[in-house]
Backbone and ligand atoms as CSV (ligand in chain L), in Angstrom:
chain,resi,resn,atom,element,x,y,z
A,1,UNK,N,N,87.136,146.935,104.278
A,1,UNK,CA,C,88.033,146.290,103.317
A,1,UNK,C,C,89.417,146.937,103.407
A,2,UNK,N,N,90.440,146.117,103.502
A,2,UNK,CA,C,91.793,146.653,103.680
A,2,UNK,C,C,92.324,147.256,102.383
A,3,UNK,N,N,92.979,148.416,102.521
A,3,UNK,CA,C,93.504,149.087,101.332
A,3,UNK,C,C,94.718,148.339,100.787
A,4,UNK,N,N,94.802,148.247,99.478
A,4,UNK,CA,C,95.931,147.560,98.827
A,4,UNK,C,C,96.884,148.597,98.237
A,5,UNK,N,N,98.175,148.416,98.506
A,5,UNK,CA,C,99.214,149.244,97.885
A,5,UNK,C,C,100.110,148.322,97.060
A,6,UNK,N,N,100.768,148.870,96.053
A,6,UNK,CA,C,101.692,148.040,95.270
A,6,UNK,C,C,102.937,147.728,96.108
A,7,UNK,N,N,103.567,146.605,95.804
A,7,UNK,CA,C,104.787,146.215,96.532
A,7,UNK,C,C,105.892,147.247,96.340
A,8,UNK,N,N,105.952,147.833,95.145
A,8,UNK,CA,C,106.978,148.855,94.873
A,8,UNK,C,C,106.776,150.054,95.797
A,9,UNK,N,N,105.530,150.486,95.908
A,9,UNK,CA,C,105.219,151.638,96.770
A,9,UNK,C,C,105.541,151.316,98.232
A,10,UNK,N,N,105.170,150.127,98.671
A,10,UNK,CA,C,105.435,149.748,100.066
A,10,UNK,C,C,106.936,149.700,100.343
A,11,UNK,N,N,107.697,149.196,99.370
A,11,UNK,CA,C,109.160,149.134,99.552
A,11,UNK,C,C,109.746,150.541,99.656
A,12,UNK,N,N,109.235,151.458,98.848
A,12,UNK,CA,C,109.704,152.852,98.910
A,12,UNK,C,C,109.336,153.472,100.266
A,13,UNK,N,N,108.101,153.259,100.686
A,13,UNK,CA,C,107.599,153.888,101.920
A,13,UNK,C,C,108.287,153.322,103.160
A,14,UNK,N,N,108.760,152.086,103.064
A,14,UNK,CA,C,109.431,151.435,104.200
A,14,UNK,C,C,110.758,152.138,104.539
A,15,UNK,N,N,111.322,152.824,103.558
A,15,UNK,CA,C,112.626,153.494,103.775
A,15,UNK,C,C,112.484,154.838,104.499
A,16,UNK,N,N,111.247,155.347,104.608
A,16,UNK,CA,C,111.052,156.715,105.104
A,16,UNK,C,C,111.321,156.802,106.612
A,17,UNK,N,N,112.204,157.742,106.968
A,17,UNK,CA,C,112.525,157.971,108.385
A,17,UNK,C,C,112.124,159.374,108.833
A,18,UNK,N,N,111.795,160.228,107.859
A,18,UNK,CA,C,111.454,161.613,108.170
A,18,UNK,C,C,110.445,162.109,107.138
A,19,UNK,N,N,109.558,162.995,107.572
A,19,UNK,CA,C,108.511,163.513,106.686
A,19,UNK,C,C,108.479,165.037,106.780
A,20,UNK,N,N,108.571,165.703,105.624
A,20,UNK,CA,C,108.484,167.161,105.543
A,20,UNK,C,C,107.165,167.535,104.884
A,21,UNK,N,N,106.434,168.445,105.516
A,21,UNK,CA,C,105.114,168.822,105.007
A,21,UNK,C,C,105.035,170.308,104.731
A,22,UNK,N,N,104.451,170.634,103.599
A,22,UNK,CA,C,104.014,171.993,103.316
A,22,UNK,C,C,102.760,172.241,104.159
A,23,UNK,N,N,102.367,173.494,104.318
A,23,UNK,CA,C,101.169,173.781,105.123
A,23,UNK,C,C,99.945,174.032,104.229
A,24,UNK,N,N,99.894,175.194,103.565
A,24,UNK,CA,C,98.700,175.513,102.769
A,24,UNK,C,C,98.583,174.595,101.558
A,25,UNK,N,N,97.423,173.996,101.397
A,25,UNK,CA,C,97.209,173.079,100.276
A,25,UNK,C,C,97.701,171.676,100.563
A,26,UNK,N,N,98.249,171.477,101.761
A,26,UNK,CA,C,98.680,170.147,102.185
A,26,UNK,C,C,98.020,169.828,103.532
A,27,UNK,N,N,98.373,170.614,104.549
A,27,UNK,CA,C,97.706,170.463,105.855
A,27,UNK,C,C,96.379,171.216,105.899
A,28,UNK,N,N,96.280,172.298,105.136
A,28,UNK,CA,C,95.003,173.022,105.040
A,28,UNK,C,C,94.394,172.780,103.658
A,29,UNK,N,N,93.134,173.167,103.494
A,29,UNK,CA,C,92.462,172.908,102.209
A,29,UNK,C,C,92.808,173.962,101.157
A,30,UNK,N,N,93.779,174.831,101.473
A,30,UNK,CA,C,94.314,175.808,100.517
A,30,UNK,C,C,93.392,176.989,100.284
A,31,UNK,N,N,92.394,177.134,101.139
A,31,UNK,CA,C,91.537,178.314,101.035
A,31,UNK,C,C,91.697,179.142,102.301
A,32,UNK,N,N,91.323,180.395,102.217
A,32,UNK,CA,C,91.214,181.198,103.423
A,32,UNK,C,C,90.016,182.113,103.276
A,33,UNK,N,N,89.283,182.251,104.390
A,33,UNK,CA,C,88.163,183.178,104.408
A,33,UNK,C,C,88.716,184.539,104.771
A,34,UNK,N,N,88.515,185.501,103.912
A,34,UNK,CA,C,89.078,186.829,104.173
A,34,UNK,C,C,87.956,187.828,104.427
A,35,UNK,N,N,88.345,188.995,104.915
A,35,UNK,CA,C,87.372,190.056,105.165
A,35,UNK,C,C,86.583,189.861,106.437
A,36,UNK,N,N,87.073,188.981,107.318
A,36,UNK,CA,C,86.358,188.725,108.559
A,36,UNK,C,C,86.705,189.786,109.598
A,37,UNK,N,N,85.757,190.088,110.467
A,37,UNK,CA,C,86.014,191.006,111.575
A,37,UNK,C,C,86.492,190.206,112.779
A,38,UNK,N,N,86.861,190.916,113.839
A,38,UNK,CA,C,87.231,190.261,115.092
A,38,UNK,C,C,86.081,189.312,115.479
A,39,UNK,N,N,86.317,188.154,116.116
A,39,UNK,CA,C,87.590,187.752,116.721
A,39,UNK,C,C,88.595,187.166,115.736
A,40,UNK,N,N,88.286,187.144,114.450
A,40,UNK,CA,C,89.256,186.605,113.488
A,40,UNK,C,C,90.172,187.739,113.037
A,41,UNK,N,N,91.003,188.170,113.974
A,41,UNK,CA,C,91.864,189.313,113.704
A,41,UNK,C,C,92.701,189.067,112.462
A,42,UNK,N,N,92.972,190.096,111.722
A,42,UNK,CA,C,93.706,190.048,110.454
A,42,UNK,C,C,92.883,189.357,109.368
A,43,UNK,N,N,91.626,189.061,109.664
A,43,UNK,CA,C,90.688,188.611,108.645
A,43,UNK,C,C,91.080,187.357,107.903
A,44,UNK,N,N,91.460,186.317,108.620
A,44,UNK,CA,C,91.806,185.087,107.918
A,44,UNK,C,C,91.356,183.873,108.717
A,45,UNK,N,N,90.733,182.956,108.014
A,45,UNK,CA,C,90.262,181.735,108.655
A,45,UNK,C,C,90.668,180.580,107.756
A,46,UNK,N,N,91.332,179.586,108.330
A,46,UNK,CA,C,91.777,178.443,107.530
A,46,UNK,C,C,91.157,177.174,108.072
A,47,UNK,N,N,91.147,176.132,107.223
A,47,UNK,CA,C,90.497,174.880,107.594
A,47,UNK,C,C,91.494,173.733,107.482
A,48,UNK,N,N,91.516,172.891,108.523
A,48,UNK,CA,C,92.380,171.709,108.478
A,48,UNK,C,C,91.640,170.570,109.153
A,49,UNK,N,N,92.214,169.355,109.082
A,49,UNK,CA,C,91.518,168.168,109.569
A,49,UNK,C,C,92.224,167.563,110.778
A,50,UNK,N,N,91.459,167.154,111.769
A,50,UNK,CA,C,92.033,166.434,112.912
A,50,UNK,C,C,92.582,165.078,112.473
A,51,UNK,N,N,92.064,164.528,111.379
A,51,UNK,CA,C,92.598,163.250,110.871
A,51,UNK,C,C,94.075,163.386,110.531
A,52,UNK,N,N,94.460,164.537,109.997
A,52,UNK,CA,C,95.868,164.761,109.656
A,52,UNK,C,C,96.723,164.898,110.914
A,53,UNK,N,N,96.175,165.594,111.928
A,53,UNK,CA,C,96.902,165.704,113.194
A,53,UNK,C,C,97.135,164.323,113.795
A,54,UNK,N,N,96.120,163.477,113.704
A,54,UNK,CA,C,96.271,162.109,114.209
A,54,UNK,C,C,97.298,161.335,113.387
A,55,UNK,N,N,97.313,161.580,112.085
A,55,UNK,CA,C,98.309,160.929,111.223
A,55,UNK,C,C,99.722,161.318,111.624
A,56,UNK,N,N,99.922,162.593,111.934
A,56,UNK,CA,C,101.240,163.061,112.380
A,56,UNK,C,C,101.596,162.395,113.713
A,57,UNK,N,N,100.617,162.232,114.585
A,57,UNK,CA,C,100.859,161.535,115.855
A,57,UNK,C,C,101.291,160.093,115.610
A,58,UNK,N,N,100.648,159.423,114.674
A,58,UNK,CA,C,100.995,158.023,114.385
A,58,UNK,C,C,102.424,157.909,113.859
A,59,UNK,N,N,102.813,158.861,113.012
A,59,UNK,CA,C,104.194,158.861,112.510
A,59,UNK,C,C,105.184,159.034,113.658
A,60,UNK,N,N,104.874,159.957,114.545
A,60,UNK,CA,C,105.765,160.206,115.690
A,60,UNK,C,C,105.817,158.986,116.608
A,61,UNK,N,N,104.688,158.288,116.706
A,61,UNK,CA,C,104.636,157.106,117.575
A,61,UNK,C,C,105.534,155.983,117.072
A,62,UNK,N,N,105.866,155.980,115.770
A,62,UNK,CA,C,106.778,154.945,115.258
A,62,UNK,C,C,108.168,155.529,114.975
A,63,UNK,N,N,108.434,156.706,115.561
A,63,UNK,CA,C,109.791,157.265,115.525
A,63,UNK,C,C,110.142,158.025,114.271
A,64,UNK,N,N,109.138,158.352,113.458
A,64,UNK,CA,C,109.416,159.129,112.237
A,64,UNK,C,C,109.380,160.614,112.569
A,65,UNK,N,N,110.441,161.326,112.161
A,65,UNK,CA,C,110.535,162.753,112.464
A,65,UNK,C,C,109.674,163.546,111.483
A,66,UNK,N,N,109.088,164.646,111.968
A,66,UNK,CA,C,108.170,165.443,111.152
A,66,UNK,C,C,108.550,166.920,111.225
A,67,UNK,N,N,108.563,167.561,110.071
A,67,UNK,CA,C,108.782,169.008,109.998
A,67,UNK,C,C,107.710,169.629,109.110
A,68,UNK,N,N,107.271,170.830,109.484
A,68,UNK,CA,C,106.375,171.618,108.632
A,68,UNK,C,C,107.211,172.765,108.078
A,69,UNK,N,N,107.213,172.931,106.756
A,69,UNK,CA,C,107.976,174.011,106.125
A,69,UNK,C,C,107.006,174.834,105.289
A,70,UNK,N,N,106.760,176.073,105.720
A,70,UNK,CA,C,105.714,176.874,105.092
A,70,UNK,C,C,106.182,178.274,104.739
A,71,UNK,N,N,105.585,178.819,103.727
A,71,UNK,CA,C,105.862,180.198,103.329
A,71,UNK,C,C,105.161,181.215,104.199
A,72,UNK,N,N,104.257,180.758,105.066
A,72,UNK,CA,C,103.565,181.701,105.951
A,72,UNK,C,C,104.598,182.469,106.770
A,73,UNK,N,N,104.444,183.785,106.790
A,73,UNK,CA,C,105.440,184.620,107.475
A,73,UNK,C,C,105.017,184.883,108.917
A,74,UNK,N,N,106.024,185.025,109.770
A,74,UNK,CA,C,105.769,185.301,111.180
A,74,UNK,C,C,104.895,186.530,111.349
A,75,UNK,N,N,103.949,186.454,112.261
A,75,UNK,CA,C,103.092,187.601,112.538
A,75,UNK,C,C,101.762,187.565,111.805
A,76,UNK,N,N,101.676,186.818,110.704
A,76,UNK,CA,C,100.399,186.750,110.001
A,76,UNK,C,C,99.474,185.757,110.708
A,77,UNK,N,N,98.176,185.862,110.394
A,77,UNK,CA,C,97.208,184.956,111.003
A,77,UNK,C,C,97.518,183.506,110.615
A,78,UNK,N,N,97.955,183.312,109.362
A,78,UNK,CA,C,98.275,181.962,108.903
A,78,UNK,C,C,99.443,181.367,109.662
A,79,UNK,N,N,100.468,182.189,109.902
A,79,UNK,CA,C,101.640,181.713,110.655
A,79,UNK,C,C,101.248,181.417,112.094
A,80,UNK,N,N,100.386,182.259,112.643
A,80,UNK,CA,C,99.958,182.020,114.034
A,80,UNK,C,C,99.173,180.717,114.135
A,81,UNK,N,N,98.354,180.436,113.113
A,81,UNK,CA,C,97.552,179.215,113.123
A,81,UNK,C,C,98.457,177.980,113.197
A,82,UNK,N,N,99.474,177.920,112.334
A,82,UNK,CA,C,100.325,176.721,112.311
A,82,UNK,C,C,101.260,176.708,113.526
A,83,UNK,N,N,101.681,177.887,113.977
A,83,UNK,CA,C,102.544,177.941,115.167
A,83,UNK,C,C,101.801,177.412,116.392
A,84,UNK,N,N,100.542,177.844,116.532
A,84,UNK,CA,C,99.724,177.394,117.664
A,84,UNK,C,C,99.488,175.892,117.593
A,85,UNK,N,N,99.240,175.408,116.376
A,85,UNK,CA,C,98.976,173.981,116.177
A,85,UNK,C,C,100.206,173.143,116.552
A,86,UNK,N,N,101.366,173.568,116.077
A,86,UNK,CA,C,102.602,172.817,116.373
A,86,UNK,C,C,102.903,172.858,117.873
A,87,UNK,N,N,102.649,174.007,118.488
A,87,UNK,CA,C,102.850,174.086,119.952
A,87,UNK,C,C,101.958,173.079,120.672
A,88,UNK,N,N,100.718,172.968,120.191
A,88,UNK,CA,C,99.793,172.005,120.806
A,88,UNK,C,C,100.312,170.577,120.614
A,89,UNK,N,N,100.773,170.267,119.393
A,89,UNK,CA,C,101.315,168.918,119.128
A,89,UNK,C,C,102.534,168.637,119.998
A,90,UNK,N,N,103.289,169.691,120.302
A,90,UNK,CA,C,104.529,169.501,121.066
A,90,UNK,C,C,104.313,169.503,122.571
A,91,UNK,N,N,103.064,169.629,122.980
A,91,UNK,CA,C,102.759,169.564,124.413
A,91,UNK,C,C,101.854,168.387,124.737
A,92,UNK,N,N,101.791,167.414,123.834
A,92,UNK,CA,C,100.970,166.224,124.084
A,92,UNK,C,C,101.647,165.341,125.141
A,93,UNK,N,N,100.871,164.502,125.826
A,93,UNK,CA,C,101.438,163.656,126.893
A,93,UNK,C,C,102.618,162.811,126.437
A,94,UNK,N,N,102.571,162.291,125.200
A,94,UNK,CA,C,103.660,161.421,124.729
A,94,UNK,C,C,104.963,162.184,124.504
A,95,UNK,N,N,104.873,163.509,124.315
A,95,UNK,CA,C,106.092,164.320,124.229
A,95,UNK,C,C,106.609,164.570,125.638
A,96,UNK,N,N,105.679,164.887,126.537
A,96,UNK,CA,C,106.078,165.204,127.908
A,96,UNK,C,C,106.731,164.011,128.584
A,97,UNK,N,N,106.285,162.766,128.243
A,97,UNK,CA,C,106.905,161.602,128.898
A,97,UNK,C,C,108.117,161.082,128.104
A,98,UNK,N,N,108.485,161.813,127.038
A,98,UNK,CA,C,109.704,161.484,126.305
A,98,UNK,C,C,109.543,160.423,125.226
A,99,UNK,N,N,108.303,159.953,124.965
A,99,UNK,CA,C,108.109,158.895,123.959
A,99,UNK,C,C,108.170,159.434,122.527
A,100,UNK,N,N,107.674,160.652,122.324
A,100,UNK,CA,C,107.622,161.219,120.971
A,100,UNK,C,C,108.560,162.402,120.851
A,101,UNK,N,N,109.124,162.556,119.659
A,101,UNK,CA,C,109.922,163.741,119.350
A,101,UNK,C,C,108.997,164.896,118.971
A,102,UNK,N,N,109.503,166.107,119.171
A,102,UNK,CA,C,108.710,167.283,118.806
A,102,UNK,C,C,108.642,167.447,117.288
A,103,UNK,N,N,107.580,168.087,116.830
A,103,UNK,CA,C,107.464,168.491,115.427
A,103,UNK,C,C,108.202,169.813,115.270
A,104,UNK,N,N,108.968,169.945,114.201
A,104,UNK,CA,C,109.695,171.193,113.942
A,104,UNK,C,C,108.900,172.033,112.946
A,105,UNK,N,N,108.973,173.339,113.092
A,105,UNK,CA,C,108.259,174.251,112.186
A,105,UNK,C,C,109.206,175.309,111.634
A,106,UNK,N,N,109.215,175.451,110.322
A,106,UNK,CA,C,109.896,176.567,109.664
A,106,UNK,C,C,108.825,177.421,108.996
A,107,UNK,N,N,108.791,178.731,109.303
A,107,UNK,CA,C,107.867,179.646,108.630
A,107,UNK,C,C,108.667,180.599,107.740
A,108,UNK,N,N,107.931,181.282,106.834
A,108,UNK,CA,C,108.532,182.294,105.965
A,108,UNK,C,C,109.601,181.690,105.044
A,109,UNK,N,N,109.329,180.493,104.525
A,109,UNK,CA,C,110.309,179.791,103.688
A,109,UNK,C,C,109.650,179.433,102.351
A,110,UNK,N,N,110.282,179.849,101.257
A,110,UNK,CA,C,109.727,179.618,99.923
A,110,UNK,C,C,110.702,178.851,99.032
A,111,UNK,N,N,110.167,178.176,98.032
A,111,UNK,CA,C,110.918,177.563,96.938
A,111,UNK,C,C,112.248,176.968,97.374
A,112,UNK,N,N,113.354,177.484,96.786
A,112,UNK,CA,C,114.677,176.909,97.049
A,112,UNK,C,C,115.026,176.987,98.532
A,113,UNK,N,N,114.508,178.020,99.204
A,113,UNK,CA,C,114.769,178.144,100.642
A,113,UNK,C,C,114.186,176.970,101.413
A,114,UNK,N,N,113.138,176.354,100.843
A,114,UNK,CA,C,112.563,175.188,101.521
A,114,UNK,C,C,113.582,174.057,101.580
A,115,UNK,N,N,114.425,173.951,100.548
A,115,UNK,CA,C,115.457,172.906,100.536
A,115,UNK,C,C,116.522,173.216,101.589
A,116,UNK,N,N,116.881,174.495,101.714
A,116,UNK,CA,C,117.872,174.871,102.733
A,116,UNK,C,C,117.341,174.548,104.131
A,117,UNK,N,N,116.063,174.869,104.363
A,117,UNK,CA,C,115.454,174.553,105.665
A,117,UNK,C,C,115.403,173.041,105.867
A,118,UNK,N,N,115.029,172.342,104.813
A,118,UNK,CA,C,114.953,170.877,104.881
A,118,UNK,C,C,116.314,170.277,105.231
A,119,UNK,N,N,117.356,170.728,104.530
A,119,UNK,CA,C,118.705,170.192,104.772
A,119,UNK,C,C,119.176,170.475,106.198
A,120,UNK,N,N,118.891,171.690,106.665
A,120,UNK,CA,C,119.277,172.044,108.039
A,120,UNK,C,C,118.593,171.109,109.034
A,121,UNK,N,N,117.288,170.901,108.804
A,121,UNK,CA,C,116.520,170.035,109.710
A,121,UNK,C,C,116.995,168.586,109.623
A,122,UNK,N,N,117.204,168.085,108.393
A,122,UNK,CA,C,117.642,166.687,108.225
A,122,UNK,C,C,118.984,166.447,108.918
A,123,UNK,N,N,119.872,167.424,108.802
A,123,UNK,CA,C,121.173,167.295,109.460
A,123,UNK,C,C,120.974,167.188,110.971
A,124,UNK,N,N,120.085,168.016,111.486
A,124,UNK,CA,C,119.820,168.014,112.934
A,124,UNK,C,C,119.229,166.715,113.444
A,125,UNK,N,N,118.386,166.090,112.629
A,125,UNK,CA,C,117.736,164.843,113.083
A,125,UNK,C,C,118.493,163.603,112.605
A,126,UNK,N,N,119.563,163.820,111.826
A,126,UNK,CA,C,120.406,162.696,111.425
A,126,UNK,C,C,119.786,161.776,110.388
A,127,UNK,N,N,119.037,162.364,109.449
A,127,UNK,CA,C,118.426,161.576,108.359
A,127,UNK,C,C,118.905,162.157,107.033
A,128,UNK,N,N,119.213,161.291,106.043
A,128,UNK,CA,C,119.613,161.834,104.747
A,128,UNK,C,C,118.390,162.041,103.845
A,129,UNK,N,N,118.612,162.816,102.771
A,129,UNK,CA,C,117.494,163.151,101.864
A,129,UNK,C,C,116.798,161.909,101.325
A,130,UNK,N,N,117.570,160.872,101.046
A,130,UNK,CA,C,117.034,159.661,100.436
A,130,UNK,C,C,115.972,159.003,101.319
A,131,UNK,N,N,116.116,159.172,102.638
A,131,UNK,CA,C,115.178,158.542,103.573
A,131,UNK,C,C,114.112,159.515,104.061
A,132,UNK,N,N,113.967,160.614,103.325
A,132,UNK,CA,C,112.954,161.625,103.686
A,132,UNK,C,C,111.832,161.636,102.653
A,133,UNK,N,N,110.608,161.759,103.140
A,133,UNK,CA,C,109.454,161.983,102.266
A,133,UNK,C,C,109.041,163.439,102.393
A,134,UNK,N,N,108.556,164.019,101.309
A,134,UNK,CA,C,108.003,165.372,101.381
A,134,UNK,C,C,106.631,165.359,100.733
A,135,UNK,N,N,105.727,166.177,101.289
A,135,UNK,CA,C,104.393,166.328,100.701
A,135,UNK,C,C,104.136,167.806,100.460
A,136,UNK,N,N,103.781,168.139,99.229
A,136,UNK,CA,C,103.483,169.517,98.871
A,136,UNK,C,C,102.480,169.544,97.743
A,137,UNK,N,N,102.015,170.743,97.405
A,137,UNK,CA,C,100.900,170.811,96.456
A,137,UNK,C,C,101.110,171.745,95.272
A,138,UNK,N,N,102.167,172.576,95.316
A,138,UNK,CA,C,102.254,173.576,94.235
A,138,UNK,C,C,103.718,173.879,93.890
A,139,UNK,N,N,103.902,174.805,92.978
A,139,UNK,CA,C,105.226,175.039,92.397
A,139,UNK,C,C,106.300,175.375,93.435
A,140,UNK,N,N,105.917,176.081,94.504
A,140,UNK,CA,C,106.929,176.446,95.503
A,140,UNK,C,C,107.514,175.220,96.193
A,141,UNK,N,N,106.833,174.090,96.075
A,141,UNK,CA,C,107.310,172.863,96.723
A,141,UNK,C,C,108.208,172.016,95.815
A,142,UNK,N,N,108.306,172.387,94.547
A,142,UNK,CA,C,109.053,171.551,93.593
A,142,UNK,C,C,110.505,171.304,94.017
A,143,UNK,N,N,111.271,172.354,94.412
A,143,UNK,CA,C,112.657,172.072,94.826
A,143,UNK,C,C,112.721,171.090,96.000
A,144,UNK,N,N,111.826,171.254,96.970
A,144,UNK,CA,C,111.823,170.357,98.139
A,144,UNK,C,C,111.463,168.935,97.709
A,145,UNK,N,N,110.474,168.812,96.842
A,145,UNK,CA,C,110.066,167.471,96.388
A,145,UNK,C,C,111.178,166.803,95.584
A,146,UNK,N,N,111.855,167.594,94.760
A,146,UNK,CA,C,112.953,167.024,93.958
A,146,UNK,C,C,114.132,166.595,94.835
A,147,UNK,N,N,114.247,167.199,96.017
A,147,UNK,CA,C,115.413,166.942,96.870
A,147,UNK,C,C,115.323,165.621,97.631
A,148,UNK,N,N,114.111,165.114,97.815
A,148,UNK,CA,C,113.947,163.974,98.733
A,148,UNK,C,C,113.768,162.647,97.988
A,149,UNK,N,N,113.843,161.563,98.751
A,149,UNK,CA,C,113.740,160.228,98.173
A,149,UNK,C,C,112.335,159.797,97.852
A,150,UNK,N,N,111.342,160.433,98.495
A,150,UNK,CA,C,109.949,160.019,98.289
A,150,UNK,C,C,109.066,161.255,98.202
A,151,UNK,N,N,108.354,161.367,97.072
A,151,UNK,CA,C,107.524,162.551,96.812
A,151,UNK,C,C,106.049,162.196,96.963
A,152,UNK,N,N,105.352,162.978,97.787
A,152,UNK,CA,C,103.921,162.751,97.999
A,152,UNK,C,C,103.168,164.056,97.798
A,153,UNK,N,N,101.898,163.934,97.427
A,153,UNK,CA,C,101.066,165.135,97.296
A,153,UNK,C,C,99.610,164.779,97.539
A,154,UNK,N,N,98.808,165.765,97.927
A,154,UNK,CA,C,97.370,165.551,98.024
A,154,UNK,C,C,96.776,165.387,96.616
A,155,UNK,N,N,95.634,164.747,96.533
A,155,UNK,CA,C,94.978,164.591,95.224
A,155,UNK,C,C,94.574,165.935,94.646
A,156,UNK,N,N,94.463,166.923,95.518
A,156,UNK,CA,C,94.084,168.269,95.088
A,156,UNK,C,C,95.292,169.113,94.681
A,157,UNK,N,N,96.495,168.525,94.691
A,157,UNK,CA,C,97.693,169.265,94.261
A,157,UNK,C,C,97.585,169.604,92.775
A,158,UNK,N,N,98.381,170.572,92.354
A,158,UNK,CA,C,98.436,170.920,90.927
A,158,UNK,C,C,98.919,169.720,90.104
A,159,UNK,N,N,98.486,169.669,88.858
A,159,UNK,CA,C,98.794,168.519,87.996
A,159,UNK,C,C,100.301,168.268,87.898
A,160,UNK,N,N,101.075,169.352,87.781
A,160,UNK,CA,C,102.527,169.206,87.637
A,160,UNK,C,C,103.122,168.498,88.864
A,161,UNK,N,N,102.523,168.704,90.010
A,161,UNK,CA,C,102.997,168.058,91.245
A,161,UNK,C,C,102.541,166.599,91.270
A,162,UNK,N,N,101.295,166.365,90.873
A,162,UNK,CA,C,100.783,164.977,90.858
A,162,UNK,C,C,101.605,164.123,89.893
A,163,UNK,N,N,102.034,164.731,88.801
A,163,UNK,CA,C,102.815,163.974,87.807
A,163,UNK,C,C,104.181,163.550,88.334
A,164,UNK,N,N,104.746,164.329,89.251
A,164,UNK,CA,C,106.082,163.989,89.759
A,164,UNK,C,C,106.030,163.169,91.051
A,165,UNK,N,N,104.818,162.895,91.544
A,165,UNK,CA,C,104.687,162.261,92.855
A,165,UNK,C,C,104.791,160.736,92.788
A,166,UNK,N,N,105.427,160.147,93.805
A,166,UNK,CA,C,105.422,158.698,93.986
A,166,UNK,C,C,104.092,158.246,94.590
A,167,UNK,N,N,103.474,159.165,95.359
A,167,UNK,CA,C,102.224,158.830,96.052
A,167,UNK,C,C,101.286,160.024,96.011
A,168,UNK,N,N,100.058,159.793,95.546
A,168,UNK,CA,C,99.011,160.817,95.540
A,168,UNK,C,C,97.929,160.341,96.510
A,169,UNK,N,N,97.578,161.184,97.475
A,169,UNK,CA,C,96.586,160.784,98.482
A,169,UNK,C,C,95.218,160.566,97.837
A,170,UNK,N,N,94.377,159.816,98.546
A,170,UNK,CA,C,92.982,159.680,98.088
A,170,UNK,C,C,92.148,160.851,98.576
A,171,UNK,N,N,92.477,161.328,99.790
A,171,UNK,CA,C,91.692,162.422,100.354
A,171,UNK,C,C,92.308,163.774,99.992
A,172,UNK,N,N,91.465,164.808,99.901
A,172,UNK,CA,C,91.971,166.139,99.532
A,172,UNK,C,C,92.806,166.768,100.644
A,173,UNK,N,N,93.578,167.788,100.280
A,173,UNK,CA,C,94.325,168.587,101.257
A,173,UNK,C,C,93.364,169.165,102.289
A,174,UNK,N,N,93.819,169.150,103.537
A,174,UNK,CA,C,92.991,169.688,104.617
A,174,UNK,C,C,91.875,168.753,105.031
A,175,UNK,N,N,91.814,167.593,104.402
A,175,UNK,CA,C,90.743,166.628,104.688
A,175,UNK,C,C,91.293,165.200,104.735
A,176,UNK,N,N,92.515,165.025,105.209
A,176,UNK,CA,C,93.049,163.675,105.390
A,176,UNK,C,C,94.175,163.274,104.461
A,177,UNK,N,N,94.663,164.197,103.633
A,177,UNK,CA,C,95.756,163.849,102.706
A,177,UNK,C,C,97.012,163.402,103.453
A,178,UNK,N,N,97.329,164.105,104.534
A,178,UNK,CA,C,98.522,163.756,105.309
A,178,UNK,C,C,98.297,162.417,106.025
A,179,UNK,N,N,97.066,162.195,106.473
A,179,UNK,CA,C,96.749,160.908,107.113
A,179,UNK,C,C,96.910,159.753,106.130
A,180,UNK,N,N,96.549,159.981,104.880
A,180,UNK,CA,C,96.736,158.938,103.855
A,180,UNK,C,C,98.212,158.563,103.735
A,181,UNK,N,N,99.099,159.563,103.767
A,181,UNK,CA,C,100.539,159.287,103.710
A,181,UNK,C,C,100.980,158.515,104.954
A,182,UNK,N,N,100.491,158.948,106.114
A,182,UNK,CA,C,100.845,158.255,107.366
A,182,UNK,C,C,100.361,156.800,107.323
A,183,UNK,N,N,99.152,156.594,106.830
A,183,UNK,CA,C,98.613,155.223,106.746
A,183,UNK,C,C,99.466,154.350,105.836
A,184,UNK,N,N,99.921,154.919,104.723
A,184,UNK,CA,C,100.808,154.171,103.818
A,184,UNK,C,C,102.089,153.751,104.545
A,185,UNK,N,N,102.697,154.692,105.261
A,185,UNK,CA,C,103.970,154.405,105.941
A,185,UNK,C,C,103.766,153.342,107.023
A,186,UNK,N,N,102.670,153.434,107.751
A,186,UNK,CA,C,102.385,152.414,108.776
A,186,UNK,C,C,102.183,151.043,108.140
A,187,UNK,N,N,101.438,151.011,107.055
A,187,UNK,CA,C,101.206,149.737,106.361
A,187,UNK,C,C,102.528,149.169,105.848
A,188,UNK,N,N,103.395,150.045,105.323
A,188,UNK,CA,C,104.696,149.594,104.801
A,188,UNK,C,C,105.524,148.932,105.895
A,189,UNK,N,N,105.361,149.428,107.126
A,189,UNK,CA,C,106.102,148.861,108.263
A,189,UNK,C,C,105.340,147.708,108.916
A,190,UNK,N,N,104.159,147.385,108.381
A,190,UNK,CA,C,103.371,146.290,108.951
A,190,UNK,C,C,102.857,146.595,110.345
A,191,UNK,N,N,102.617,147.881,110.609
A,191,UNK,CA,C,102.177,148.299,111.952
A,191,UNK,C,C,100.667,148.554,111.963
A,192,UNK,N,N,100.019,147.955,112.937
A,192,UNK,CA,C,98.578,148.143,113.122
A,192,UNK,C,C,98.378,149.432,113.935
A,193,UNK,N,N,97.755,150.464,113.359
A,193,UNK,CA,C,97.626,151.747,114.071
A,193,UNK,C,C,96.810,151.652,115.358
A,194,UNK,N,N,95.989,150.599,115.479
A,194,UNK,CA,C,95.176,150.494,116.706
A,194,UNK,C,C,96.024,150.092,117.909
A,195,UNK,N,N,97.292,149.709,117.655
A,195,UNK,CA,C,98.169,149.319,118.768
A,195,UNK,C,C,99.013,150.486,119.267
A,196,UNK,N,N,98.895,151.649,118.641
A,196,UNK,CA,C,99.769,152.789,118.974
A,196,UNK,C,C,99.071,153.784,119.889
A,197,UNK,N,N,99.857,154.514,120.711
A,197,UNK,CA,C,99.266,155.606,121.482
A,197,UNK,C,C,98.771,156.689,120.532
A,198,UNK,N,N,97.670,157.343,120.888
A,198,UNK,CA,C,97.069,158.294,119.950
A,198,UNK,C,C,97.422,159.739,120.260
A,199,UNK,N,N,97.988,160.011,121.439
A,199,UNK,CA,C,98.361,161.417,121.717
A,199,UNK,C,C,99.463,161.495,122.766
L,1,MG,MG,MG,101.149,174.680,99.491
């Protein structure tokens, strides 16, 4: 059965040209397993969904720019996890043949600094705040969410974030929340995802 969105939501989503994502609690399920021994050096294990990676690919396939802006600091296991993931996304065949743009990653960025990183990135990709969507889950994301034209969050986001969101995913963070946003944007553009390259 095809998912139904309101016309207002579709009109808002149709304007989106760029998507900014938080990492923990948005791309991951917001938990970490600690106290682990090697090979999980630094004792941290995080969980994320391939459905979200595919959602990011679909956005890139229709020319939407994507940035990850996270408080994870360089050198930590969490930062290495997202750095490795973005490197993998940026070495896919569609990037190598020039069809897709690379995903940008900012680490070690919190609260108001997320807006500074966002503005720097938006300037570089030539998109204004009004045509940018952001997805985040907690208080550190509030300045970034307030800065953009379209606010999204996982259903597992804090209540204060869900209350300010234009779009709340059906699936939890780390389990398809980002894919839900991608699906909305594709539907808003009337694009059938089965017609797009997947990697
Ligand atoms: Mg978060």
